[in-house]
C-alpha positions as CSV (number, residue, x, y, z in Angstrom):
1,M,0.0,-0.1,0.0
2,I,1.4,3.8,-0.8
3,R,1.0,5.9,1.9
4,F,4.1,7.9,0.3
5,P,3.1,8.8,-3.2
6,L,5.4,10.4,-5.6
7,A,2.5,12.9,-6.6
8,T,-1.2,14.0,-5.7
9,S,-3.5,16.2,-6.6
10,S,-3.6,19.9,-5.5
11,W,-7.2,20.4,-6.9
12,D,-10.2,21.6,-5.0
13,D,-13.6,23.4,-5.4
14,A,-11.8,26.2,-7.6
15,E,-10.5,23.5,-10.2
16,Q,-14.1,21.8,-10.2
17,A,-15.6,25.4,-11.1
18,A,-13.6,26.0,-13.5
19,L,-14.4,23.0,-15.4
20,Q,-18.0,23.3,-15.5
21,R,-17.1,27.2,-16.6
22,V,-15.8,25.9,-19.7
23,I,-18.5,23.0,-20.0
24,A,-20.9,25.7,-19.5
25,S,-19.1,28.3,-22.2
26,D,-19.8,25.1,-24.8
27,R,-16.3,26.3,-25.9
28,Y,-13.7,23.2,-25.1
29,S,-10.6,24.2,-28.0
30,M,-8.6,26.6,-27.4
31,G,-9.8,29.8,-26.7
32,P,-10.1,32.7,-23.7
33,E,-9.2,30.5,-21.2
34,V,-6.0,29.3,-22.4
35,A,-5.3,33.3,-23.2
36,A,-6.0,34.6,-20.0
37,F,-3.5,31.4,-18.4
38,E,-0.7,32.6,-21.0
39,A,-1.4,36.3,-19.3
40,D,-1.4,35.4,-15.9
41,F,1.6,33.0,-16.6
42,A,4.1,35.4,-18.5
43,R,3.3,37.6,-15.2
44,F,4.3,35.6,-13.2
45,T,7.7,34.6,-14.7
46,G,8.3,38.1,-15.4
47,S,8.0,37.4,-19.3
48,R,6.4,39.7,-22.4
49,Y,4.8,36.1,-23.8
50,A,4.2,32.9,-22.7
51,V,2.7,30.2,-24.8
52,M,0.2,27.2,-23.5
53,V,0.6,24.1,-25.8
54,N,-0.2,20.4,-24.7
55,S,2.7,19.3,-22.6
56,G,5.6,20.3,-21.8
57,S,7.5,17.7,-24.2
58,S,5.5,19.7,-26.7
59,A,7.1,22.7,-25.4
60,N,10.9,21.6,-26.1
61,L,9.8,20.8,-29.5
62,A,8.5,24.2,-30.1
63,M,11.1,26.0,-28.8
64,V,13.9,24.3,-30.8
65,A,11.6,24.5,-33.9
66,A,11.4,28.1,-33.4
67,L,15.5,28.6,-33.4
68,R,15.2,26.6,-36.7
69,Y,12.9,29.1,-38.0
70,T,13.9,32.5,-36.6
71,Q,15.2,34.6,-38.8
72,N,17.5,36.1,-36.5
73,P,21.3,34.7,-37.3
74,D,22.1,35.1,-34.1
75,L,19.5,32.7,-32.8
76,R,18.9,30.3,-35.5
77,L,19.9,26.6,-35.7
78,M,20.8,25.1,-38.7
79,P,21.3,20.8,-38.9
80,G,24.4,19.9,-38.2
81,D,25.0,22.5,-35.6
82,E,26.1,21.4,-31.8
83,V,24.1,21.6,-29.1
84,I,25.7,21.0,-25.1
85,V,22.9,18.8,-23.2
86,P,23.5,17.4,-20.0
87,A,23.5,13.4,-19.5
88,V,20.5,13.7,-17.3
89,S,17.2,14.7,-18.3
90,W,14.1,12.8,-19.6
91,S,13.9,11.7,-23.2
92,T,12.2,15.1,-24.4
93,T,14.7,17.3,-23.7
94,Y,16.6,15.4,-26.5
95,F,14.8,14.5,-28.9
96,P,13.6,17.3,-30.5
97,L,17.4,18.3,-31.0
98,H,17.4,15.5,-33.0
99,Q,14.6,15.5,-34.9
100,Y,15.7,19.0,-36.3
101,G,19.2,17.4,-37.5
102,L,21.2,18.7,-34.7
103,H,24.6,17.6,-33.2
104,L,23.7,16.8,-29.2
105,K,27.2,17.1,-27.1
106,F,26.5,15.4,-23.8
107,V,28.5,16.7,-20.6
108,D,28.2,15.0,-17.2
109,I,26.2,16.5,-14.2
110,D,27.8,17.3,-11.0
111,A,27.9,14.6,-8.3
112,H,25.6,16.9,-5.8
113,T,23.7,19.7,-7.5
114,L,22.8,17.1,-10.2
115,N,22.6,19.7,-13.1
116,Y,25.8,20.6,-15.5
117,D,29.1,19.8,-14.0
118,L,30.6,23.2,-14.8
119,T,34.3,22.2,-15.4
120,A,32.9,19.8,-18.1
121,L,30.2,22.1,-19.2
122,E,33.7,24.8,-19.8
123,S,35.6,22.3,-22.0
124,A,32.8,20.9,-23.6
125,I,32.2,24.5,-25.2
126,S,34.3,24.6,-29.0
127,D,33.6,26.9,-31.8
128,R,31.0,24.4,-33.4
129,T,29.0,24.8,-30.3
130,R,25.7,27.1,-30.9
131,A,23.4,26.5,-28.3
132,I,23.1,25.1,-24.3
133,M,20.6,23.6,-23.1
134,A,20.3,23.9,-19.4
135,V,18.0,21.5,-17.5
136,N,17.2,22.3,-13.9
137,L,16.4,18.9,-12.5
138,L,14.1,18.3,-10.0
139,G,13.3,22.0,-9.0
140,N,17.0,22.7,-8.6
141,P,18.1,25.9,-10.7
142,N,21.9,25.7,-12.4
143,D,24.0,28.2,-11.2
144,F,23.3,30.8,-14.3
145,D,25.9,33.7,-13.4
146,A,28.6,30.6,-13.8
147,I,27.0,29.4,-17.4
148,R,26.5,32.7,-18.7
149,A,30.2,33.8,-17.5
150,L,31.4,30.4,-19.9
151,I,29.1,31.8,-22.7
152,G,30.6,35.0,-22.8
153,S,30.5,37.1,-26.3
154,R,30.5,34.0,-27.9
155,R,27.9,33.4,-30.7
156,I,25.8,30.9,-27.9
157,T,22.1,30.4,-27.8
158,L,21.2,29.5,-23.9
159,I,17.9,27.8,-23.8
160,E,15.9,26.2,-20.5
161,D,13.8,23.1,-19.9
162,N,12.4,24.0,-16.9
163,C,9.9,21.5,-16.8
164,E,10.7,20.2,-13.5
165,S,11.4,23.4,-11.3
166,M,8.4,25.6,-11.8
167,G,8.8,28.2,-9.3
168,A,12.7,27.7,-8.9
169,M,14.6,31.0,-8.5
170,F,18.2,31.9,-8.7
171,G,19.5,35.4,-7.6
172,G,15.6,36.6,-7.3
173,R,15.0,35.6,-10.7
174,Q,12.4,32.7,-12.2
175,T,14.3,30.0,-14.0
176,G,12.7,29.5,-17.4
177,T,13.5,32.9,-17.9
178,F,17.4,32.8,-18.1
179,G,17.6,31.8,-21.6
180,V,16.2,33.0,-24.6
181,M,12.9,30.6,-24.0
182,G,12.2,28.6,-21.6
183,T,9.5,25.4,-20.9
184,F,7.3,24.5,-18.1
185,S,5.5,21.3,-17.6
186,C,1.7,21.1,-15.7
187,F,1.2,17.7,-16.4
188,F,-0.5,15.8,-13.1
189,S,2.7,15.3,-11.1
190,H,4.8,18.4,-11.3
191,H,4.2,21.8,-9.2
192,I,0.6,22.8,-11.0
193,S,-1.4,19.9,-12.7
194,T,-3.7,21.4,-15.6
195,M,-4.4,17.1,-16.4
196,E,-1.8,17.8,-19.6
197,G,0.0,21.2,-20.2
198,G,3.1,23.1,-21.1
199,L,3.9,26.7,-21.7
200,I,7.0,28.6,-23.9
201,V,8.2,31.9,-22.3
202,T,10.2,34.2,-24.1
203,D,11.0,38.0,-24.2
204,D,11.4,37.8,-28.1
205,E,8.8,39.0,-30.2
206,E,9.6,37.4,-33.2
207,L,10.4,33.8,-31.4
208,Y,6.5,34.7,-30.1
209,H,4.8,34.6,-33.3
210,I,6.9,31.7,-34.6
211,L,5.7,29.8,-31.5
212,L,1.9,30.5,-32.1
213,A,2.7,29.8,-35.8
214,L,3.6,26.3,-34.9
215,R,1.2,25.6,-32.4
216,A,-1.6,25.8,-34.4
217,H,-0.5,24.2,-38.2
218,G,1.9,26.7,-38.9
219,W,-1.1,28.8,-40.0
220,T,-1.1,33.0,-39.7
221,R,-5.0,32.4,-38.3
222,N,-3.6,33.4,-34.3
223,L,-0.9,35.8,-35.4
224,P,-1.7,39.5,-34.4
225,K,-2.5,41.5,-37.6
226,F,1.5,43.2,-37.6
227,N,3.6,40.7,-37.1
228,R,7.1,39.5,-37.6
229,L,6.5,36.7,-38.9
230,T,4.1,37.9,-42.3
231,G,4.7,41.5,-41.8
232,E,0.6,42.3,-42.0
233,K,-2.1,40.2,-42.2
234,S,-5.0,40.6,-44.6
235,D,-8.5,41.7,-42.7
236,D,-10.2,39.2,-44.5
237,P,-10.5,36.2,-42.3
238,F,-11.7,34.3,-44.9
239,E,-8.2,34.8,-47.0
240,E,-6.4,34.1,-43.2
241,S,-8.4,30.8,-42.4
242,F,-6.3,28.3,-43.8
243,R,-2.9,30.5,-44.9
244,F,0.1,28.2,-43.7
245,V,3.8,29.9,-42.9
246,L,5.4,27.4,-41.8
247,P,5.8,23.5,-40.8
248,G,4.1,23.2,-37.9
249,Y,1.7,21.0,-35.4
250,N,-1.2,21.0,-33.5
251,L,0.3,21.4,-30.2
252,R,-3.0,23.4,-28.9
253,P,-3.9,23.0,-25.4
254,L,-8.3,22.4,-24.5
255,E,-9.8,25.3,-22.6
256,M,-10.1,23.2,-19.9
257,S,-6.6,22.8,-19.3
258,G,-6.4,26.7,-19.3
259,A,-9.1,27.5,-16.8
260,L,-7.5,24.8,-14.6
261,G,-3.7,26.7,-14.7
262,V,-5.5,30.3,-14.4
263,E,-6.9,28.3,-10.6
264,Q,-3.9,26.7,-10.5
265,L,-1.6,29.4,-10.6
266,K,-3.4,31.9,-8.1
267,K,-2.1,28.5,-5.5
268,L,1.2,28.2,-7.1
269,P,2.9,30.6,-4.6
270,T,1.6,28.4,-1.3
271,L,2.3,25.6,-2.9
272,I,5.9,26.1,-3.4
273,A,6.1,27.4,-0.2
274,G,5.4,24.2,1.3
275,R,7.3,22.2,-1.2
276,R,10.1,24.5,0.2
277,A,9.5,23.9,3.4
278,N,9.2,20.1,3.2
279,G,12.9,21.0,1.2
280,A,14.3,22.9,4.2
281,L,13.6,20.0,6.7
282,W,14.9,17.4,4.4
283,A,18.0,19.0,3.8
284,R,18.2,19.5,7.9
285,E,17.7,16.2,8.4
286,M,19.2,14.4,5.9
287,A,22.7,16.2,6.0
288,D,25.5,13.6,6.7
289,H,22.9,10.6,6.6
290,P,24.8,7.3,6.5
291,L,23.7,5.3,3.5
292,F,22.4,8.3,1.4
293,R,23.8,11.6,-0.3
294,I,20.9,14.0,-1.6
295,Q,21.1,16.8,-4.0
296,R,22.3,20.3,-3.0
297,E,20.5,23.2,-3.5
298,T,21.5,26.4,-5.9
299,G,19.4,29.3,-5.3
300,H,16.4,28.6,-4.3
301,S,15.3,25.2,-5.4
302,S,11.0,24.4,-6.0
303,W,11.7,20.6,-4.8
304,F,9.9,19.0,-7.6
305,G,10.6,15.3,-5.3
306,F,14.1,14.2,-3.2
307,A,17.1,12.7,-4.7
308,M,18.9,10.0,-3.2
309,I,21.9,8.5,-4.0
310,L,23.4,5.8,-1.9
311,R,27.3,6.0,-1.0
312,P,29.5,4.0,-2.4
313,D,30.5,1.9,1.4
314,C,26.6,1.8,2.7
315,G,26.8,-2.3,2.2
316,L,23.6,-1.9,0.8
317,T,22.6,-2.7,-3.0
318,R,20.0,-0.2,-4.6
319,R,17.5,-3.2,-5.4
320,E,17.6,-3.8,-1.4
321,V,16.9,-0.3,-0.4
322,L,13.6,0.0,-2.5
323,A,12.4,-3.0,-1.8
324,R,12.5,-2.2,2.0
325,L,11.2,1.3,1.0
326,D,8.3,-0.3,-0.7
327,K,7.5,-2.3,2.3
328,L,7.1,1.2,4.3
329,G,4.4,2.2,1.7
330,F,7.2,4.9,-0.5
331,E,6.8,5.0,-4.3
332,T,10.0,5.5,-5.8
333,R,11.1,6.6,-9.4
334,P,14.7,6.4,-10.9
335,I,16.5,10.5,-11.1
336,V,14.7,11.3,-14.2
337,S,15.8,8.7,-16.9
338,G,19.7,8.1,-15.0
339,N,22.5,8.5,-17.7
340,F,20.0,8.9,-20.8
341,T,23.6,7.9,-22.9
342,K,23.1,4.1,-22.7
343,N,19.7,4.2,-23.7
344,P,19.4,2.4,-27.4
345,V,17.9,5.0,-28.5
346,L,21.0,7.2,-29.1
347,A,22.4,4.8,-32.0
348,M,19.7,6.9,-34.1
349,M,20.7,9.9,-32.8
350,D,23.5,12.4,-34.4
351,H,25.5,12.7,-30.7
352,S,29.0,12.8,-28.9
353,L,30.1,12.3,-25.8
354,H,32.2,15.2,-24.1
355,G,34.4,12.8,-21.6
356,A,33.4,10.2,-19.2
357,M,29.6,10.7,-17.5
358,T,31.2,9.4,-14.3
359,H,28.4,11.0,-11.9
360,A,25.5,10.3,-14.1
361,E,26.6,6.6,-14.4
362,D,26.5,6.8,-10.2
363,I,23.3,8.0,-10.5
364,D,21.9,5.8,-12.9
365,R,23.4,2.8,-10.5
366,N,22.8,4.0,-7.2
367,G,20.6,6.9,-7.3
368,F,16.6,7.4,-6.9
369,F,14.2,10.1,-5.9
370,I,10.8,10.4,-3.6
371,G,7.9,12.7,-3.9
372,N,7.8,15.8,-2.2
373,H,4.2,17.4,-1.8
374,H,2.7,20.9,-0.8
375,Y,1.7,20.0,2.4
376,N,3.8,18.6,5.2
377,I,5.3,15.1,5.0
378,A,7.6,15.7,7.9
379,E,6.9,11.8,8.7
380,A,8.1,10.9,5.2
381,I,11.3,12.5,5.8
382,G,11.6,11.3,9.6
383,I,11.3,7.6,8.9
384,I,13.9,8.4,5.6
385,A,16.0,10.2,8.1
386,R,16.3,7.3,10.3
387,F,16.1,4.8,7.7
388,R,19.6,2.2,8.0
389,G,18.4,-0.7,5.9
């Protein structure tokens, strides 16, 4: 029996009412509820623009596609261009880069933060490097001051996969806003839930207009009259109904998801505060644990979950530990994908490994995580803190 699940709902009467509001409107496809959520989310992140799509994975796809179709030569990514990625992330961090013909250069993670090993990242940057994908893992920000210093004046585009880290902060700024674009997820297990859903934020008007077209078939219908993609649109709605200017997708979210986002976003500061309170207790209780080391916070994590890596001399295997935690009622998962470079799918992808994936391999063999929540989980933390196998 699961006493301590990975994810739980934060819905209440407000979300139920939001769903009923959409049903009463009889408008289910993307419309004013989605637009309201986008406006609210842009304000929350301090971004000029936010575009909602049907998942965080789709958000990554649209973000990469936008860099292929921008007319800005300083941002445009072309087939064969090198993009640096961390060895630990979710599959759809990587797949859109492959699907647009880019070369993925994998770099090891830091053993403590579980984000980029900054020394490895510095040595990985080459004359071919055109972009760096920063992934804020399990709620934990990257050190963006260090990453920006490594980029310096070079023509390298920084983009962020922030799907696990909504509400995290670094230097007083929301993660997901350090790159030219950043992505977020609203899947059930994440900080807020719109059932399925994702967003891309940006301050760049041209990228915003490209994203609007890519999201809906590559057509002009959802673009403003004056836009950076086509210039001036016709005033004839019939003429603009099926005018296609980009090879786009159907990534549109539902009105129900937009309405849920409006209500969930109102709760987000409280939800994050609860997770951070648990995170502070976790860091205190788990300091110098004899069996596990834990993720070290950079900036202000939004604590998606609590990662644990078995110490090499603990005398236990991960299989043994997971079996015993299962009996105690803990639901567990690998740390995202573990060492992604071990997956057979890489044989189909243009990629290279920059050095050994030492720390990624360690968490692949010895790491796992348990859930964090917006409510007090002191009992769960106490059990893990006292756990000796």
